[in-house]
C-alpha angles and dihedrals in degrees: 000000000000090000091056092053090046090053092047093049091046090052092050092048092047091049091049091049092052091047091052092048094047095047095046094045091048091049094048090046092053091046088053090049090054091049091050090047092052092046091050091059107266113154127217093265091055090064092062095067135071119349095337097094089059092046091050095047097043097080091047090059103027101052096054090045089050090051092051091048090052089055091047089051091051092050093048091048093048092050091049092049091047092052091046091052091048092049091048093052093052 
C-alpha cells in the first residue's frame, strides 16, 4: 500500500511540475513575442487586432498562475516528505 501512495504522489508532483513548466514557458514566450513585435515597429493600435490581445494578456495571467502552482508543488512535496519521514520512523 505505501508504494501505491508513493506512485500516486509522484504522479501528482510530476504533473504539477509539467504544468508549471508549460505555463511559465508559454508566458515567457508570449512576453518575448511582444518584445519582438515592439522592436519590429508595431504601434499600440496594432496590438488590438488579431491574436495580439491574447499574446499580450497571456503573461499577465500565466505568470501568477505559474507562481501559485510552484507553491502548490512545494506544499505537496513537503507533505509527501513529512509522511515518508513519519512512516520511516514507525
